[in-house]
Structure formats: structure tokens, C-alpha cells
VEXDREN-2710 file (C-alpha; in Angstrom, 1 decimal):
% VEXDREN-2710
k/r/px/py/pz
1/MET/-13.4/8.2/10.7
2/ASN/-14.4/4.8/11.4
3/GLU/-14.1/4.4/14.7
4/VAL/-12.9/0.7/14.5
5/VAL/-9.3/0.0/14.9
6/HIS/-8.0/-2.4/12.1
7/ASP/-5.4/-4.8/12.8
8/PHE/-4.6/-7.8/11.1
9/ALA/-3.0/-10.2/13.3
10/THR/-6.2/-10.2/15.8
11/SER/-9.0/-9.5/13.8
12/ASP/-11.8/-12.2/12.8
13/ASN/-10.6/-14.4/10.0
14/PHE/-13.2/-15.2/7.6
15/ASP/-11.3/-16.4/5.0
16/ALA/-11.9/-19.8/6.8
17/ALA/-15.4/-19.7/7.4
18/THR/-18.2/-22.2/6.1
19/TRP/-19.8/-20.3/4.0
20/TRP/-17.4/-19.7/1.4
21/ARG/-18.7/-23.2/-0.3
22/ASP/-22.0/-22.3/0.1
23/PHE/-20.8/-18.7/-1.6
24/TYR/-18.7/-20.4/-4.7
25/ARG/-21.3/-23.0/-5.7
26/ALA/-23.9/-20.2/-6.0
27/THR/-21.3/-18.4/-8.1
28/LEU/-19.4/-20.2/-10.3
29/THR/-20.0/-23.0/-12.7
30/HIS/-18.1/-26.4/-11.7
31/TYR/-16.7/-25.4/-8.2
32/SER/-15.2/-28.0/-7.1
33/GLY/-13.9/-26.8/-4.0
34/HIS/-11.0/-24.4/-2.8
35/GLU/-8.2/-23.8/-0.7
36/VAL/-7.3/-21.0/2.4
37/ILE/-4.4/-19.2/1.8
38/SER/-2.7/-18.2/5.0
39/ASP/1.3/-17.5/2.9
40/ARG/1.1/-13.4/4.4
41/ALA/3.1/-12.6/1.2
42/LEU/0.6/-14.7/-1.2
43/GLN/-2.1/-12.4/0.9
44/ARG/-0.2/-9.3/0.0
45/GLN/-0.7/-10.3/-4.0
46/GLY/-4.7/-10.5/-3.4
47/ILE/-4.5/-14.3/-3.0
48/ASP/-6.9/-15.4/0.2
49/HIS/-8.5/-17.8/-1.9
50/LYS/-7.5/-20.4/-4.4
51/VAL/-10.5/-21.7/-5.9
52/LEU/-11.2/-24.5/-8.7
53/ALA/-14.0/-24.2/-11.0
54/GLY/-13.6/-27.6/-13.9
55/GLU/-10.1/-27.6/-15.2
56/ALA/-9.6/-23.3/-14.1
57/GLU/-7.7/-22.2/-10.7
58/LEU/-9.1/-18.5/-10.0
59/LEU/-6.9/-16.7/-7.2
60/ILE/-9.8/-14.6/-5.6
61/ASP/-9.4/-11.6/-2.5
62/CYS/-11.7/-11.6/-0.2
63/LYS/-13.8/-9.0/1.4
64/VAL/-16.0/-8.9/3.7
65/ARG/-18.2/-6.1/5.6
66/SER/-20.3/-7.0/8.6
67/ARG/-23.4/-5.9/7.4
68/ARG/-25.1/-5.2/3.9
69/TYR/-24.4/-1.5/2.2
70/PRO/-25.9/-0.2/-1.3
71/ASP/-22.0/0.0/-2.1
72/VAL/-18.7/-1.4/-2.8
73/LEU/-15.8/-0.1/-0.9
74/LEU/-12.9/0.3/-3.1
75/GLU/-9.7/1.2/-1.3
76/VAL/-7.7/3.6/-3.2
77/TRP/-4.9/4.8/-0.5
78/HIS/-3.4/4.8/2.9
79/ASN/-2.2/7.7/4.7
80/HIS/0.7/6.5/7.3
81/ASP/1.6/8.0/10.2
82/ASP/4.9/9.0/8.7
83/GLY/3.2/11.0/6.2
84/ARG/3.5/8.8/3.5
85/ARG/0.6/8.2/1.1
86/THR/0.5/4.8/-0.8
87/LYS/-1.8/3.1/-3.1
88/GLY/-4.4/0.6/-1.9
89/TRP/-5.4/-2.5/-2.8
90/ALA/-8.0/-1.7/-5.5
91/ARG/-5.5/0.4/-7.6
92/LEU/-2.3/-1.8/-7.0
93/PRO/-1.6/-4.5/-9.8
94/LEU/-2.2/-7.6/-7.4
95/ARG/-2.7/-10.9/-8.7
96/CYS/-5.8/-12.4/-8.1
97/HIS/-8.6/-13.1/-10.9
98/TYR/-11.8/-11.8/-8.7
99/LEU/-12.7/-10.1/-5.3
100/ALA/-15.1/-12.0/-3.6
101/TYR/-17.3/-9.5/-1.6
102/ILE/-19.4/-10.6/1.1
103/TYR/-21.9/-8.9/3.1
104/LYS/-22.0/-11.4/6.0
105/SER/-25.2/-10.2/8.3
106/ASP/-27.3/-11.1/5.1
107/ALA/-25.3/-14.3/4.0
108/CYS/-24.8/-12.4/0.3
109/GLY/-22.0/-11.1/-1.5
110/LEU/-20.4/-10.7/-5.5
111/LEU/-18.2/-12.5/-7.3
112/ILE/-16.5/-9.2/-9.0
113/SER/-13.7/-9.6/-11.4
114/PHE/-10.8/-8.0/-10.2
115/HIS/-9.2/-6.5/-13.7
116/LEU/-12.4/-4.9/-14.7
117/MET/-12.9/-3.1/-11.3
118/GLN/-9.2/-1.6/-11.6
119/ARG/-10.3/-0.4/-15.3
120/ALA/-13.6/0.7/-14.2
121/LEU/-11.9/2.7/-11.4
122/ALA/-9.4/4.3/-13.2
123/THR/-12.2/5.2/-16.0
124/HIS/-13.7/7.4/-13.6
125/TYR/-11.8/7.7/-10.7
126/ASP/-12.0/11.6/-11.1
127/GLU/-16.2/11.6/-11.5
128/TRP/-16.6/9.4/-8.3
129/ARG/-13.9/11.2/-6.5
130/ALA/-15.8/14.5/-7.2
131/LYS/-19.2/12.8/-6.1
132/ALA/-17.9/11.2/-3.5
133/THR/-16.1/14.5/-1.9
134/ALA/-19.6/15.7/-2.2
135/ARG/-21.6/13.3/-0.3
136/ARG/-23.5/13.3/-3.8
137/ASP/-25.6/10.2/-5.6
138/GLY/-24.7/7.3/-3.3
139/PHE/-20.8/7.9/-3.3
140/ARG/-18.7/9.0/-0.1
141/TRP/-15.5/8.8/1.5
142/VAL/-14.9/5.9/4.0
143/GLU/-11.6/6.1/6.2
144/ALA/-10.7/3.2/8.7
145/ARG/-7.8/3.6/11.5
146/ASN/-5.4/0.7/11.1
147/THR/-2.4/0.4/13.8
148/SER/-0.1/2.3/11.5
149/TYR/-1.9/4.6/8.8
150/VAL/-5.5/5.2/7.9
151/THR/-7.0/3.3/4.8
152/VAL/-9.3/5.5/2.6
153/SER/-11.9/4.1/0.6
154/ILE/-14.4/5.4/-2.1
155/ALA/-17.6/3.9/-1.4
156/VAL/-19.0/2.9/-4.8
157/PRO/-22.6/2.5/-5.4
158/THR/-22.8/-1.2/-6.8
159/ASP/-25.4/-0.9/-9.7
160/VAL/-22.6/2.3/-10.6
161/LEU/-20.0/-0.1/-10.6
162/LEU/-21.3/-3.1/-12.1
163/ALA/-22.2/-0.5/-15.0
164/ALA/-19.1/0.6/-15.2
165/MET/-17.3/-2.8/-15.3
166/ASN/-19.8/-3.6/-18.1
167/GLU/-18.8/-0.7/-20.0
168/GLU/-14.9/-2.0/-20.1
169/VAL/-15.6/-5.5/-21.6
170/GLY/-16.1/-4.3/-25.0
171/PHE/-13.3/-3.4/-27.1
172/GLY/-13.8/-2.1/-30.5
173/LEU/-11.4/-3.3/-33.2
174/ALA/-11.3/-0.3/-34.6
175/GLU/-9.3/1.0/-31.3
176/ALA/-7.1/-1.5/-31.7
177/ALA/-5.8/-0.3/-35.0
END
């Protein structure tokens, strides 16, 4: 288990970091600004930033990792100290459009469609779960202790996640009939 205890009330707040502007300029056409959301209720709905890009207002859930890894952590559940298990953010019906997934040490990141990520996770969950359990092909489980629960995430190799998301983009008209 990760030895770091996460406490969101006292952890570093990266939401207001100045490099977000550079990230959004690099990843979004017509970026014209963003607002940092401090309302905890909105944050629980997956909204850390509201980003203006042309006429669109995009809702962004921000994830920051201290250094670059060859994978994306998808939080699949929480094991609570009282024995309950609840879904993690990757499996919840959040309001965000995108994940801004940042590797702080390398000043780089990914802008990931939240809904395509969820579809890819749902489609491939059994396969990815088996690979993570076997620690095969770059998949693994990552646990992190929080104040009253343990976060359980599946590490999905970035190239595998992006390819799986790409598979979810298509839609055949025969499927609609």
C-alpha cells in the first residue's frame, strides 16, 4: 500500500497552479481562460476547473501525480474503515467532460475524455482486473490510505487506455437498429 496518507483538507492544492494555463493552451483549441472551483460539492461532482474554449465551457476533473508513470490510475473503489465499499471516481456518474491528468515532475499531461474513459473501463474491466491481479503487461493495483478509507486504483498503461478509448469512439448504424 502507498505509505502516503492522503488528507484533502491539508494536501497541496494544485488546482490554482499557474501551469494549468499552459496545459490548457497546449491541449485546447481557442482556450481563453479557466476558473478554479473551490466549492466542495462541485468538486465531488468532478468539477475542479471550468475552462472556456471558444464558446464552450468545459468541466474538468484534475488529477496530479508527482512524477511521470507509464500508466493512468483509475480509482475504482474505496474500502472504508467501517467495512463498506463504495465506487471510486472512475466509476461514478460525474459531471465533468474531461480529466486533466498531470505529471507534475515532467510538466506534461493528458487531457482525457471522461466518458470515453468510463466506457473503456466498463468494456475492459474484467480483463484489466485480471492483468492487474497478476501484475502482468504493466497493469497493477495501487492502494492509498486516506483518513477513513483506502483508495483502490487500477494502473492502466497509458497506450492501452488510449487505444481502448479510441475503440469506444465508433458507433455502427447496425447497432442502433
